[in-house]
Structures are given as C-alpha cells and as structure tokens.
mmCIF file of the C-alpha atoms, coordinates in Angstrom:
data_MODEL
# 
_entry.id   MODEL 
# 
loop_
_atom_site.group_PDB 
_atom_site.id 
_atom_site.type_symbol 
_atom_site.label_atom_id 
_atom_site.label_alt_id 
_atom_site.label_comp_id 
_atom_site.label_asym_id 
_atom_site.label_entity_id 
_atom_site.label_seq_id 
_atom_site.pdbx_PDB_ins_code 
_atom_site.Cartn_x 
_atom_site.Cartn_y 
_atom_site.Cartn_z 
_atom_site.occupancy 
_atom_site.B_iso_or_equiv 
_atom_site.pdbx_formal_charge 
_atom_site.auth_seq_id 
_atom_site.auth_comp_id 
_atom_site.auth_asym_id 
_atom_site.auth_atom_id 
_atom_site.pdbx_PDB_model_num 
ATOM 1   C CA . TYR A 1 1   ? -223.381 -126.077 -78.511 1.00 0.00 ? 1   TYR A CA 1 
ATOM 2   C CA . HIS A 1 2   ? -220.084 -124.323 -78.283 1.00 0.00 ? 2   HIS A CA 1 
ATOM 3   C CA . GLU A 1 3   ? -221.419 -121.235 -80.029 1.00 0.00 ? 3   GLU A CA 1 
ATOM 4   C CA . MET A 1 4   ? -224.147 -121.205 -77.455 1.00 0.00 ? 4   MET A CA 1 
ATOM 5   C CA . LEU A 1 5   ? -221.561 -121.183 -74.645 1.00 0.00 ? 5   LEU A CA 1 
ATOM 6   C CA . ILE A 1 6   ? -219.594 -118.441 -76.320 1.00 0.00 ? 6   ILE A CA 1 
ATOM 7   C CA . ARG A 1 7   ? -222.779 -116.242 -76.865 1.00 0.00 ? 7   ARG A CA 1 
ATOM 8   C CA . ASN A 1 8   ? -223.678 -116.696 -73.203 1.00 0.00 ? 8   ASN A CA 1 
ATOM 9   C CA . GLN A 1 9   ? -220.286 -115.742 -71.645 1.00 0.00 ? 9   GLN A CA 1 
ATOM 10  C CA . ASN A 1 10  ? -221.361 -112.142 -70.901 1.00 0.00 ? 10  ASN A CA 1 
ATOM 11  C CA . TRP A 1 11  ? -225.032 -112.977 -70.441 1.00 0.00 ? 11  TRP A CA 1 
ATOM 12  C CA . GLU A 1 12  ? -226.714 -111.749 -67.137 1.00 0.00 ? 12  GLU A CA 1 
ATOM 13  C CA . TYR A 1 13  ? -230.110 -112.631 -65.693 1.00 0.00 ? 13  TYR A CA 1 
ATOM 14  C CA . SER A 1 14  ? -232.093 -109.401 -66.190 1.00 0.00 ? 14  SER A CA 1 
ATOM 15  C CA . ALA A 1 15  ? -235.326 -110.202 -64.378 1.00 0.00 ? 15  ALA A CA 1 
ATOM 16  C CA . PRO A 1 16  ? -235.376 -108.743 -60.820 1.00 0.00 ? 16  PRO A CA 1 
ATOM 17  C CA . VAL A 1 17  ? -235.744 -111.236 -57.953 1.00 0.00 ? 17  VAL A CA 1 
ATOM 18  C CA . TYR A 1 18  ? -237.546 -109.664 -55.013 1.00 0.00 ? 18  TYR A CA 1 
ATOM 19  C CA . THR A 1 19  ? -237.619 -110.792 -51.513 1.00 0.00 ? 19  THR A CA 1 
ATOM 20  C CA . VAL A 1 20  ? -240.780 -111.843 -49.857 1.00 0.00 ? 20  VAL A CA 1 
ATOM 21  C CA . ASN A 1 21  ? -240.684 -108.620 -47.842 1.00 0.00 ? 21  ASN A CA 1 
ATOM 22  C CA . ASP A 1 22  ? -240.149 -106.536 -50.893 1.00 0.00 ? 22  ASP A CA 1 
ATOM 23  C CA . LEU A 1 23  ? -243.184 -108.091 -52.526 1.00 0.00 ? 23  LEU A CA 1 
ATOM 24  C CA . THR A 1 24  ? -245.448 -107.693 -49.512 1.00 0.00 ? 24  THR A CA 1 
ATOM 25  C CA . ASP A 1 25  ? -244.239 -104.094 -49.249 1.00 0.00 ? 25  ASP A CA 1 
ATOM 26  C CA . ALA A 1 26  ? -245.355 -103.771 -52.912 1.00 0.00 ? 26  ALA A CA 1 
ATOM 27  C CA . GLY A 1 27  ? -248.858 -104.876 -52.110 1.00 0.00 ? 27  GLY A CA 1 
ATOM 28  C CA . PHE A 1 28  ? -248.882 -108.602 -52.610 1.00 0.00 ? 28  PHE A CA 1 
ATOM 29  C CA . ASN A 1 29  ? -250.308 -110.745 -49.895 1.00 0.00 ? 29  ASN A CA 1 
ATOM 30  C CA . GLU A 1 30  ? -248.082 -113.238 -48.011 1.00 0.00 ? 30  GLU A CA 1 
ATOM 31  C CA . ASP A 1 31  ? -249.146 -116.280 -50.229 1.00 0.00 ? 31  ASP A CA 1 
ATOM 32  C CA . GLU A 1 32  ? -248.581 -114.264 -53.475 1.00 0.00 ? 32  GLU A CA 1 
ATOM 33  C CA . ALA A 1 33  ? -245.270 -112.984 -52.256 1.00 0.00 ? 33  ALA A CA 1 
ATOM 34  C CA . GLU A 1 34  ? -243.981 -116.444 -51.307 1.00 0.00 ? 34  GLU A CA 1 
ATOM 35  C CA . TYR A 1 35  ? -245.207 -117.888 -54.623 1.00 0.00 ? 35  TYR A CA 1 
ATOM 36  C CA . ILE A 1 36  ? -243.515 -115.208 -56.616 1.00 0.00 ? 36  ILE A CA 1 
ATOM 37  C CA . TYR A 1 37  ? -240.309 -115.448 -54.793 1.00 0.00 ? 37  TYR A CA 1 
ATOM 38  C CA . GLU A 1 38  ? -240.068 -119.254 -54.875 1.00 0.00 ? 38  GLU A CA 1 
ATOM 39  C CA . THR A 1 39  ? -241.024 -119.456 -58.553 1.00 0.00 ? 39  THR A CA 1 
ATOM 40  C CA . SER A 1 40  ? -238.649 -116.650 -59.575 1.00 0.00 ? 40  SER A CA 1 
ATOM 41  C CA . GLN A 1 41  ? -235.858 -118.292 -57.711 1.00 0.00 ? 41  GLN A CA 1 
ATOM 42  C CA . MET A 1 42  ? -236.542 -121.645 -59.434 1.00 0.00 ? 42  MET A CA 1 
ATOM 43  C CA . LEU A 1 43  ? -236.738 -120.121 -62.820 1.00 0.00 ? 43  LEU A CA 1 
ATOM 44  C CA . LYS A 1 44  ? -233.571 -118.160 -62.270 1.00 0.00 ? 44  LYS A CA 1 
ATOM 45  C CA . LYS A 1 45  ? -231.603 -121.240 -61.093 1.00 0.00 ? 45  LYS A CA 1 
ATOM 46  C CA . ARG A 1 46  ? -232.741 -123.284 -64.173 1.00 0.00 ? 46  ARG A CA 1 
ATOM 47  C CA . THR A 1 47  ? -232.298 -120.354 -66.620 1.00 0.00 ? 47  THR A CA 1 
ATOM 48  C CA . GLU A 1 48  ? -228.660 -119.856 -65.344 1.00 0.00 ? 48  GLU A CA 1 
ATOM 49  C CA . ALA A 1 49  ? -227.894 -123.587 -65.681 1.00 0.00 ? 49  ALA A CA 1 
ATOM 50  C CA . LEU A 1 50  ? -229.203 -123.599 -69.289 1.00 0.00 ? 50  LEU A CA 1 
ATOM 51  C CA . ARG A 1 51  ? -227.129 -120.552 -70.144 1.00 0.00 ? 51  ARG A CA 1 
ATOM 52  C CA . ARG A 1 52  ? -224.005 -122.402 -68.753 1.00 0.00 ? 52  ARG A CA 1 
ATOM 53  C CA . GLY A 1 53  ? -224.873 -125.338 -71.050 1.00 0.00 ? 53  GLY A CA 1 
ATOM 54  C CA . ASP A 1 54  ? -225.887 -127.581 -68.202 1.00 0.00 ? 54  ASP A CA 1 
ATOM 55  C CA . PHE A 1 55  ? -229.043 -129.578 -67.807 1.00 0.00 ? 55  PHE A CA 1 
ATOM 56  C CA . PRO A 1 56  ? -230.643 -128.005 -64.680 1.00 0.00 ? 56  PRO A CA 1 
ATOM 57  C CA . ASP A 1 57  ? -231.716 -131.380 -63.297 1.00 0.00 ? 57  ASP A CA 1 
ATOM 58  C CA . GLN A 1 58  ? -228.980 -133.775 -64.272 1.00 0.00 ? 58  GLN A CA 1 
ATOM 59  C CA . SER A 1 59  ? -228.958 -136.614 -61.739 1.00 0.00 ? 59  SER A CA 1 
ATOM 60  C CA . VAL A 1 60  ? -225.596 -136.941 -60.086 1.00 0.00 ? 60  VAL A CA 1 
ATOM 61  C CA . GLY A 1 61  ? -223.786 -140.112 -61.041 1.00 0.00 ? 61  GLY A CA 1 
ATOM 62  C CA . THR A 1 62  ? -226.176 -141.070 -63.776 1.00 0.00 ? 62  THR A CA 1 
ATOM 63  C CA . ARG A 1 63  ? -226.704 -140.229 -67.419 1.00 0.00 ? 63  ARG A CA 1 
ATOM 64  C CA . ASP A 1 64  ? -230.255 -138.999 -66.814 1.00 0.00 ? 64  ASP A CA 1 
ATOM 65  C CA . LYS A 1 65  ? -230.699 -135.433 -68.025 1.00 0.00 ? 65  LYS A CA 1 
ATOM 66  C CA . GLY A 1 66  ? -233.636 -133.193 -68.001 1.00 0.00 ? 66  GLY A CA 1 
ATOM 67  C CA . ILE A 1 67  ? -235.419 -130.009 -66.998 1.00 0.00 ? 67  ILE A CA 1 
ATOM 68  C CA . SER A 1 68  ? -237.791 -130.244 -64.058 1.00 0.00 ? 68  SER A CA 1 
ATOM 69  C CA . LEU A 1 69  ? -240.108 -127.262 -63.370 1.00 0.00 ? 69  LEU A CA 1 
ATOM 70  C CA . TYR A 1 70  ? -241.814 -128.049 -60.114 1.00 0.00 ? 70  TYR A CA 1 
ATOM 71  C CA . ILE A 1 71  ? -244.508 -125.429 -59.390 1.00 0.00 ? 71  ILE A CA 1 
ATOM 72  C CA . ASP A 1 72  ? -246.151 -125.671 -56.048 1.00 0.00 ? 72  ASP A CA 1 
ATOM 73  C CA . TYR A 1 73  ? -249.777 -126.394 -56.913 1.00 0.00 ? 73  TYR A CA 1 
ATOM 74  C CA . THR A 1 74  ? -251.042 -126.059 -53.281 1.00 0.00 ? 74  THR A CA 1 
ATOM 75  C CA . TYR A 1 75  ? -251.045 -122.273 -53.635 1.00 0.00 ? 75  TYR A CA 1 
ATOM 76  C CA . PRO A 1 76  ? -254.420 -120.770 -54.551 1.00 0.00 ? 76  PRO A CA 1 
ATOM 77  C CA . LEU A 1 77  ? -254.930 -119.319 -58.015 1.00 0.00 ? 77  LEU A CA 1 
ATOM 78  C CA . PHE A 1 78  ? -253.490 -115.853 -58.190 1.00 0.00 ? 78  PHE A CA 1 
ATOM 79  C CA . GLY A 1 79  ? -254.483 -112.729 -60.230 1.00 0.00 ? 79  GLY A CA 1 
ATOM 80  C CA . GLU A 1 80  ? -253.053 -110.884 -63.098 1.00 0.00 ? 80  GLU A CA 1 
ATOM 81  C CA . ASP A 1 81  ? -250.590 -108.894 -61.040 1.00 0.00 ? 81  ASP A CA 1 
ATOM 82  C CA . THR A 1 82  ? -248.876 -112.154 -59.892 1.00 0.00 ? 82  THR A CA 1 
ATOM 83  C CA . ASN A 1 83  ? -248.533 -113.445 -63.407 1.00 0.00 ? 83  ASN A CA 1 
ATOM 84  C CA . LYS A 1 84  ? -247.184 -110.066 -64.534 1.00 0.00 ? 84  LYS A CA 1 
ATOM 85  C CA . GLU A 1 85  ? -244.505 -110.171 -61.806 1.00 0.00 ? 85  GLU A CA 1 
ATOM 86  C CA . LEU A 1 86  ? -243.349 -113.612 -63.030 1.00 0.00 ? 86  LEU A CA 1 
ATOM 87  C CA . SER A 1 87  ? -243.541 -112.824 -66.792 1.00 0.00 ? 87  SER A CA 1 
ATOM 88  C CA . PRO A 1 88  ? -239.922 -111.548 -67.071 1.00 0.00 ? 88  PRO A CA 1 
ATOM 89  C CA . HIS A 1 89  ? -238.665 -114.751 -65.414 1.00 0.00 ? 89  HIS A CA 1 
ATOM 90  C CA . TRP A 1 90  ? -240.582 -116.987 -67.857 1.00 0.00 ? 90  TRP A CA 1 
ATOM 91  C CA . ARG A 1 91  ? -239.222 -114.857 -70.728 1.00 0.00 ? 91  ARG A CA 1 
ATOM 92  C CA . GLU A 1 92  ? -235.754 -115.386 -69.479 1.00 0.00 ? 92  GLU A CA 1 
ATOM 93  C CA . PHE A 1 93  ? -236.251 -119.134 -69.129 1.00 0.00 ? 93  PHE A CA 1 
ATOM 94  C CA . ALA A 1 94  ? -237.888 -119.451 -72.549 1.00 0.00 ? 94  ALA A CA 1 
ATOM 95  C CA . ALA A 1 95  ? -234.957 -117.528 -74.239 1.00 0.00 ? 95  ALA A CA 1 
ATOM 96  C CA . ALA A 1 96  ? -232.416 -119.750 -72.474 1.00 0.00 ? 96  ALA A CA 1 
ATOM 97  C CA . LEU A 1 97  ? -234.360 -122.942 -73.561 1.00 0.00 ? 97  LEU A CA 1 
ATOM 98  C CA . LYS A 1 98  ? -234.362 -121.716 -77.171 1.00 0.00 ? 98  LYS A CA 1 
ATOM 99  C CA . HIS A 1 99  ? -230.609 -121.228 -77.071 1.00 0.00 ? 99  HIS A CA 1 
ATOM 100 C CA . PHE A 1 100 ? -230.099 -124.565 -75.300 1.00 0.00 ? 100 PHE A CA 1 
ATOM 101 C CA . LYS A 1 101 ? -231.841 -126.602 -77.985 1.00 0.00 ? 101 LYS A CA 1 
ATOM 102 C CA . PRO A 1 102 ? -228.588 -127.681 -79.654 1.00 0.00 ? 102 PRO A CA 1 
ATOM 103 C CA . ALA A 1 103 ? -227.568 -129.439 -76.405 1.00 0.00 ? 103 ALA A CA 1 
ATOM 104 C CA . PHE A 1 104 ? -230.562 -131.828 -76.633 1.00 0.00 ? 104 PHE A CA 1 
ATOM 105 C CA . ASP A 1 105 ? -228.959 -133.212 -79.652 1.00 0.00 ? 105 ASP A CA 1 
ATOM 106 C CA . VAL A 1 106 ? -225.698 -134.036 -77.983 1.00 0.00 ? 106 VAL A CA 1 
# 
C-alpha cells in the first residue's frame, strides 16, 4: 500500500477532459458531448482518489468502502467515436485500479 502511494506521488492524470463546448465544436452532438464530459469527469475523480490511496466512495462516518461507477443509462447508445473519446479515461481508471489492489487487502 505504501509503495503504491510513493509510486503515485508524481503521477498526473494524462487523459484530456474537454468541456461540452469543446466537444460540440469537435463534431459531437449535444447528448454525446454531455455524456463524454460527465463520464470523463466521473472517471477522473475516481482515478485520482485511487491514486491517492483513497476509496473513491467511502461513506463518511462509516467503515463502508467501495468504488461506485454510476453511468447514466438514460443516454442513447453512442457510436465508436464516443467510445474512442472515453478510452483514455477508462485506461487511466483501469491502471489506477490495478495499482490500488493492495488496498483491498487492508
């Protein structure tokens, strides 16, 4: 656990998080842009927490720990371009989760 914290001291989130306006300017429709923005923000927040050694969704005042990934299912299905835009965020999250594994044993 402590080795993970030391390794992550100089870590920075490398996936770009664009605004809704940036995404619509890049050709995504409003729904796609909002979905990409909200999902990338959620993944960045949880990835950064994992890299700090924190459970992203630890209930305040309780011992409950976990990782909750709420993805808004009310959006329509999106195409390949939307998935490609989110891929770097999922890779960041997966790498953080892999490094965080020792904390599950604490």
